[in-house]
Residue frames as a rotation matrix with the C-alpha (Angstrom) as fourth column:
UNK 1
0.392 0.854 -0.341 -22.06
-0.523 -0.097 -0.847 23.91
-0.756 0.510 0.409 15.26
UNK 2
0.200 -0.298 0.933 -21.65
0.553 0.821 0.144 21.34
-0.809 0.488 0.329 12.52
UNK 3
0.907 0.207 0.366 -21.93
0.420 -0.449 -0.788 24.05
0.001 0.869 -0.494 9.88
UNK 4
0.761 -0.648 0.018 -18.69
-0.646 -0.755 0.117 25.59
-0.062 -0.101 -0.993 11.16
UNK 5
0.336 -0.659 0.673 -16.75
-0.101 0.685 0.721 22.32
-0.936 -0.311 0.164 11.02
UNK 6
0.740 -0.203 -0.642 -14.35
-0.670 -0.132 -0.731 22.33
0.064 0.970 -0.234 8.12
UNK 7
0.728 -0.568 0.384 -11.81
0.405 0.808 0.427 19.79
-0.553 -0.155 0.818 7.07
UNK 8
0.408 -0.708 -0.577 -8.39
-0.763 -0.611 0.210 21.03
-0.501 0.355 -0.789 6.11
UNK 9
0.822 -0.023 0.569 -7.27
0.275 0.891 -0.362 18.94
-0.498 0.454 0.739 3.21
UNK 10
0.170 -0.844 -0.508 -3.88
-0.701 -0.466 0.540 18.79
-0.692 0.264 -0.671 1.64
UNK 11
0.679 0.005 0.734 -3.30
0.436 0.802 -0.408 17.18
-0.591 0.597 0.542 -1.74
UNK 12
0.731 -0.493 -0.471 0.02
-0.618 -0.772 -0.150 18.09
-0.290 0.401 -0.869 -3.27
UNK 13
0.790 -0.511 -0.338 3.02
0.066 0.619 -0.783 16.78
0.609 0.597 0.522 -5.15
UNK 14
-0.153 -0.854 -0.497 5.60
0.815 0.175 -0.552 18.20
0.558 -0.489 0.670 -2.74
UNK 15
0.776 0.439 0.453 5.01
0.075 -0.777 0.625 20.36
0.627 -0.451 -0.636 0.31
UNK 16
-0.335 -0.942 0.030 7.80
0.143 -0.083 -0.986 21.85
0.931 -0.326 0.162 2.36
UNK 17
-0.974 0.020 -0.224 5.71
0.221 -0.106 -0.969 23.05
-0.043 -0.994 0.099 5.29
UNK 18
-0.178 0.969 0.168 2.08
0.322 -0.104 0.941 23.18
0.930 0.222 -0.294 6.28
UNK 19
-0.979 -0.090 -0.183 0.78
0.202 -0.324 -0.924 25.34
0.024 -0.942 0.335 9.13
UNK 20
-0.098 0.986 0.138 -2.77
0.394 -0.089 0.915 25.59
0.914 0.144 -0.380 10.45
UNK 21
-0.993 -0.096 0.065 -3.86
-0.017 -0.437 -0.899 27.93
0.115 -0.894 0.432 13.22
UNK 22
-0.150 0.983 -0.102 -7.27
0.179 0.129 0.975 27.16
0.972 0.128 -0.196 14.72
UNK 23
0.830 0.554 0.070 -8.62
0.069 -0.228 0.971 28.80
0.554 -0.801 -0.227 17.85
UNK 24
0.566 -0.693 0.446 -5.08
-0.810 -0.568 0.145 29.87
0.153 -0.443 -0.883 18.89
UNK 25
0.453 -0.471 0.757 -3.67
-0.104 0.816 0.569 26.34
-0.885 -0.337 0.321 18.60
UNK 26
0.208 -0.482 -0.851 -0.91
-0.957 -0.279 -0.076 25.89
-0.201 0.831 -0.519 16.03
UNK 27
0.657 -0.093 0.748 -0.53
0.185 0.982 -0.040 22.72
-0.731 0.164 0.662 14.00
UNK 28
0.478 -0.572 -0.667 2.65
-0.853 -0.485 -0.195 22.67
-0.212 0.662 -0.719 11.95
UNK 29
0.650 -0.305 0.696 4.30
0.254 0.950 0.180 19.92
-0.716 0.060 0.695 9.94
UNK 30
0.272 -0.663 -0.698 7.60
-0.831 -0.527 0.177 20.51
-0.485 0.532 -0.694 8.19
UNK 31
0.956 0.208 -0.207 7.55
-0.283 0.842 -0.459 16.84
0.079 0.497 0.864 7.10
UNK 32
0.117 -0.992 0.056 10.98
-0.898 -0.130 -0.421 16.27
0.425 -0.001 -0.905 8.65
UNK 33
-0.304 -0.139 0.942 10.12
-0.651 0.753 -0.099 12.85
-0.696 -0.643 -0.319 10.12
UNK 34
-0.849 -0.070 -0.524 10.12
-0.475 0.535 0.699 9.88
0.231 0.842 -0.487 7.75
UNK 35
-0.345 0.800 0.491 6.66
-0.300 0.402 -0.865 8.36
-0.890 -0.445 0.101 7.31
UNK 36
-0.994 0.099 -0.048 5.06
-0.005 0.394 0.919 6.12
0.110 0.914 -0.391 4.68
UNK 37
-0.481 0.876 0.037 1.42
-0.741 -0.385 -0.550 7.18
-0.467 -0.292 0.834 4.37
UNK 38
-0.013 0.469 -0.883 0.59
-0.810 0.513 0.284 4.39
0.586 0.719 0.373 1.90
UNK 39
-0.412 -0.239 -0.879 1.75
0.135 0.938 -0.318 1.68
0.901 -0.250 -0.355 4.31
UNK 40
-0.751 -0.069 -0.656 0.91
0.644 0.141 -0.752 3.30
0.144 -0.988 -0.061 7.67
UNK 41
0.359 0.894 0.268 -1.82
0.783 -0.445 0.436 5.85
0.509 0.053 -0.859 7.01
UNK 42
0.263 -0.197 0.945 -1.72
-0.215 -0.966 -0.142 8.89
0.941 -0.166 -0.296 9.29
UNK 43
0.905 0.109 -0.411 -1.05
0.333 0.419 0.845 6.89
0.264 -0.901 0.343 12.49
UNK 44
0.264 -0.840 -0.474 1.68
0.901 0.039 0.432 8.49
-0.345 -0.541 0.767 14.58
UNK 45
-0.667 -0.426 0.611 1.47
0.641 -0.747 0.179 11.86
0.380 0.511 0.771 12.80
UNK 46
-0.846 0.357 -0.396 -0.38
-0.004 -0.747 -0.664 15.11
-0.533 -0.561 0.634 13.52
UNK 47
-0.721 0.555 -0.415 -2.81
-0.614 -0.232 0.755 14.36
0.322 0.799 0.508 10.68
UNK 48
-0.195 0.769 0.609 -6.30
-0.763 0.271 -0.587 12.95
-0.616 -0.579 0.534 11.24
UNK 49
0.465 0.389 0.796 -6.34
0.102 0.869 -0.484 10.74
-0.880 0.306 0.364 8.19
UNK 50
-0.618 -0.587 -0.523 -5.00
-0.573 -0.119 0.811 9.70
-0.538 0.801 -0.263 4.83
UNK 51
0.308 0.827 0.471 -7.41
-0.061 0.511 -0.858 8.65
-0.950 0.235 0.208 2.11
UNK 52
-0.804 -0.330 -0.495 -7.11
-0.521 -0.012 0.854 7.24
-0.288 0.944 -0.162 -1.39
UNK 53
-0.747 0.542 -0.385 -10.14
-0.071 0.510 0.857 6.16
0.661 0.668 -0.343 -3.41
UNK 54
-0.892 0.408 0.193 -12.61
-0.258 -0.110 -0.960 7.14
-0.370 -0.906 0.203 -0.68
UNK 55
0.086 0.981 -0.171 -15.56
-0.754 -0.049 -0.655 6.78
-0.651 0.185 0.736 -3.10
UNK 56
0.050 -0.142 0.989 -14.15
0.247 0.961 0.126 3.66
-0.968 0.237 0.083 -4.80
UNK 57
0.789 0.139 -0.599 -13.18
-0.469 -0.493 -0.733 5.57
-0.397 0.859 -0.324 -7.93
UNK 58
0.899 -0.431 0.077 -10.16
0.362 0.631 -0.686 4.93
0.247 0.645 0.723 -10.12
UNK 59
0.634 -0.705 0.318 -7.38
-0.732 -0.680 -0.050 6.77
0.251 -0.200 -0.947 -8.22
UNK 60
0.758 -0.521 -0.392 -4.11
0.527 0.844 -0.102 4.86
0.384 -0.129 0.914 -7.89
UNK 61
0.800 -0.546 0.250 -1.55
-0.598 -0.683 0.420 6.15
-0.058 -0.485 -0.872 -5.37
UNK 62
0.705 -0.617 -0.349 1.99
0.297 0.704 -0.645 5.00
0.644 0.351 0.680 -6.09
UNK 63
-0.453 -0.868 -0.206 3.86
0.648 -0.162 -0.744 7.16
0.612 -0.470 0.636 -3.58
UNK 64
0.590 0.551 0.591 2.91
-0.067 -0.695 0.716 8.97
0.805 -0.461 -0.373 -0.38
UNK 65
0.306 -0.555 -0.774 5.71
0.911 0.407 0.069 9.68
0.277 -0.726 0.630 2.06
UNK 66
0.968 -0.116 0.223 7.30
-0.181 -0.938 0.295 12.35
0.175 -0.326 -0.929 4.22
UNK 67
0.443 -0.875 0.194 11.06
-0.844 -0.334 0.421 12.98
-0.303 -0.350 -0.886 4.42
UNK 68
0.269 -0.330 0.905 11.84
0.144 0.943 0.301 9.89
-0.952 0.050 0.301 2.33
UNK 69
0.473 -0.038 0.880 11.59
0.874 0.146 -0.463 10.63
-0.111 0.989 0.102 -1.39
UNK 70
0.075 -0.427 0.901 12.56
0.296 -0.853 -0.429 14.26
0.952 0.299 0.063 -0.74
UNK 71
-0.614 -0.427 -0.664 14.10
0.738 -0.012 -0.675 15.64
0.281 -0.904 0.322 2.44
UNK 72
-0.736 0.378 -0.562 11.63
0.265 -0.603 -0.753 17.57
-0.623 -0.703 0.343 4.63
UNK 73
-0.664 0.568 -0.486 8.88
-0.745 -0.447 0.495 17.26
0.064 0.691 0.720 2.03
UNK 74
-0.009 0.738 0.674 5.59
-0.167 0.664 -0.729 15.47
-0.986 -0.119 0.118 1.64
UNK 75
-0.766 -0.267 -0.585 5.71
-0.616 0.041 0.787 13.62
-0.186 0.963 -0.196 -1.66
UNK 76
0.040 0.849 0.527 2.54
-0.152 0.526 -0.837 12.29
-0.988 -0.046 0.150 -3.28
UNK 77
-0.787 -0.229 -0.572 2.23
-0.594 0.034 0.804 10.54
-0.165 0.973 -0.163 -6.62
UNK 78
-0.252 0.772 0.583 -0.95
0.107 0.621 -0.776 9.20
-0.962 -0.133 -0.239 -8.17
UNK 79
-0.991 0.136 0.010 -2.83
-0.003 -0.099 0.995 8.63
0.136 0.986 0.098 -11.36
UNK 80
-0.283 0.957 0.058 -6.47
0.463 0.084 0.882 9.39
0.840 0.277 -0.467 -12.00
UNK 81
-0.532 0.188 -0.825 -8.61
0.807 -0.180 -0.562 10.50
-0.254 -0.966 -0.056 -9.07
UNK 82
-0.368 0.554 0.747 -11.32
0.401 -0.630 0.665 13.13
0.839 0.545 0.010 -8.95
UNK 83
-0.764 0.129 -0.632 -12.61
0.581 -0.290 -0.761 15.77
-0.282 -0.948 0.147 -6.50
UNK 84
-0.791 0.531 -0.304 -15.62
-0.580 -0.809 0.094 17.09
-0.196 0.251 0.948 -8.39
UNK 85
-0.210 0.833 -0.512 -19.21
-0.744 0.203 0.636 16.16
0.634 0.514 0.577 -9.15
UNK 86
0.687 0.575 0.444 -19.64
-0.716 0.428 0.552 14.23
0.127 -0.697 0.706 -5.91
UNK 87
0.653 -0.536 -0.535 -16.46
0.304 0.833 -0.462 12.18
0.694 0.139 0.707 -6.34
UNK 88
0.648 -0.531 0.546 -13.80
-0.762 -0.457 0.460 12.01
0.005 -0.714 -0.701 -3.63
UNK 89
0.957 -0.211 0.201 -11.20
0.199 0.977 0.077 9.51
-0.212 -0.034 0.977 -4.79
UNK 90
0.495 -0.851 0.176 -7.88
-0.166 -0.291 -0.942 11.36
0.853 0.437 -0.285 -5.05
UNK 91
-0.242 -0.650 -0.720 -5.04
0.765 0.328 -0.554 11.34
0.596 -0.685 0.418 -2.50
UNK 92
0.411 0.451 0.792 -5.97
-0.160 -0.820 0.550 13.25
0.897 -0.353 -0.265 0.62
UNK 93
-0.480 -0.513 -0.712 -3.99
0.749 0.183 -0.637 13.94
0.457 -0.839 0.296 3.78
UNK 94
0.070 0.681 0.729 -6.28
0.121 -0.731 0.671 15.82
0.990 0.042 -0.134 6.13
UNK 95
-0.916 -0.199 -0.350 -6.71
0.383 -0.167 -0.908 17.60
0.122 -0.966 0.229 9.44
UNK 96
0.067 0.993 0.097 -10.18
0.743 -0.114 0.659 18.22
0.666 0.028 -0.746 10.88
UNK 97
-0.934 -0.343 -0.098 -10.62
0.337 -0.758 -0.559 21.69
0.118 -0.555 0.824 12.38
UNK 98
0.108 0.984 -0.142 -13.75
0.990 -0.093 0.109 23.14
0.094 -0.152 -0.984 14.04
UNK 99
0.599 0.229 -0.767 -14.44
0.433 -0.899 0.071 26.86
-0.673 -0.375 -0.638 13.69
UNK 100
0.950 -0.263 -0.170 -12.38
-0.307 -0.674 -0.672 29.54
0.062 0.690 -0.721 12.00
UNK 101
0.481 -0.854 0.198 -8.80
0.469 0.442 0.764 28.82
-0.740 -0.275 0.614 11.00
UNK 102
0.571 -0.466 -0.676 -5.88
-0.774 -0.581 -0.253 30.12
-0.275 0.668 -0.692 8.97
UNK 103
0.604 -0.404 0.687 -3.86
0.351 0.909 0.226 27.74
-0.716 0.104 0.691 6.81
UNK 104
0.527 -0.482 -0.700 -0.84
-0.807 -0.541 -0.236 28.05
-0.264 0.689 -0.674 4.57
UNK 105
0.652 -0.363 0.666 1.18
0.385 0.915 0.122 25.73
-0.653 0.177 0.736 2.40
UNK 106
0.161 -0.654 -0.739 4.31
-0.774 -0.548 0.317 26.10
-0.612 0.521 -0.595 0.30
UNK 107
0.941 0.135 0.310 4.50
0.098 0.769 -0.632 24.08
-0.324 0.625 0.711 -2.91
UNK 108
0.091 -0.990 -0.104 8.14
-0.238 -0.123 0.963 23.23
-0.967 -0.063 -0.247 -3.66
UNK 109
-0.852 -0.308 -0.423 7.61
-0.474 0.113 0.873 21.45
-0.221 0.945 -0.242 -6.97
UNK 110
0.067 0.941 0.331 4.68
-0.273 0.336 -0.901 20.20
-0.960 -0.030 0.280 -8.99
UNK 111
-0.975 -0.223 -0.008 4.40
-0.083 0.332 0.940 18.04
-0.207 0.917 -0.342 -12.07
UNK 112
-0.207 0.971 -0.123 0.93
-0.496 -0.213 -0.842 18.96
-0.844 -0.113 0.525 -13.31
UNK 113
-0.982 -0.093 -0.162 -0.18
-0.187 0.556 0.810 16.13
0.015 0.826 -0.564 -15.57
UNK 114
-0.539 0.834 -0.114 -3.76
0.315 0.326 0.891 15.89
0.781 0.445 -0.439 -16.79
UNK 115
0.173 0.731 0.660 -5.36
-0.217 -0.626 0.749 18.33
0.961 -0.273 0.050 -14.35
UNK 116
0.256 -0.162 -0.953 -3.65
0.893 0.416 0.170 17.18
0.369 -0.895 0.252 -11.16
UNK 117
0.402 -0.066 0.913 -3.43
-0.154 -0.988 -0.003 20.13
0.903 -0.140 -0.407 -8.77
UNK 118
-0.307 -0.527 -0.792 -1.63
0.793 0.319 -0.519 20.87
0.526 -0.788 0.321 -5.51
UNK 119
-0.576 0.028 0.817 -2.55
-0.266 -0.952 -0.155 23.04
0.773 -0.306 0.556 -2.57
UNK 120
-0.943 0.315 0.112 -5.15
-0.078 0.120 -0.990 23.37
-0.325 -0.942 -0.089 0.15
UNK 121
-0.469 0.881 -0.058 -8.78
-0.004 0.064 0.998 22.40
0.883 0.469 -0.026 0.09
UNK 122
-0.943 0.293 0.161 -11.30
-0.189 -0.068 -0.980 23.25
-0.276 -0.954 0.119 2.80
UNK 123
-0.474 0.836 -0.277 -14.73
-0.370 0.096 0.924 21.73
0.799 0.540 0.264 2.77
UNK 124
0.004 0.593 0.805 -17.57
-0.993 0.099 -0.068 20.72
-0.120 -0.799 0.589 5.01
UNK 125
-0.839 -0.431 0.331 -17.18
-0.420 0.901 0.110 16.98
-0.346 -0.047 -0.937 5.75
UNK 126
-0.502 0.753 0.425 -20.90
0.726 0.634 -0.265 16.30
-0.469 0.176 -0.865 5.19
UNK 127
-0.835 0.148 0.531 -22.62
0.344 -0.612 0.712 18.22
0.430 0.777 0.459 2.38
UNK 128
0.135 0.987 -0.085 -25.89
0.650 -0.024 0.759 18.29
0.748 -0.158 -0.645 4.35
UNK 129
0.241 -0.133 -0.961 -24.18
0.911 -0.312 0.271 20.30
-0.336 -0.941 0.046 7.11
UNK 130
-0.671 -0.643 0.369 -23.19
0.739 -0.619 0.266 23.10
0.057 0.451 0.891 4.73
UNK 131
-0.143 0.704 -0.696 -26.51
0.388 -0.607 -0.694 24.94
-0.911 -0.369 -0.186 4.86
UNK 132
0.714 0.490 0.499 -27.91
0.653 -0.211 -0.727 27.13
-0.252 0.846 -0.471 2.12
UNK 133
0.826 -0.365 -0.429 -25.77
-0.419 -0.907 -0.035 29.39
-0.377 0.209 -0.903 -0.05
């Protein structure tokens, strides 16, 4: 059912480990393999995508890498960006999961400047699929 399809979204300054369990399948990324998400997107990783400025807003990503800037960490750095009022233009590394799931993340460090946040976000990919309530 489309209504049950959620997208696991991760937008953080530094993550040590991310684990998602969906329908008894475990997805885990300790970010121990070097990868440049700005240059290469999510290709070759367990993630389904990497987005910046999806709605052509004003987000500017200056850093997005795994195991490069900080050992065994995902490091993201950006200015501006917005995830409210219909906007979707911040940094987003995501995994699409259908059905129920458990997710956890550990934030190692965070420089919270002008309302930037870190953590997990789950949302229905298409607002029209969300149903009432």
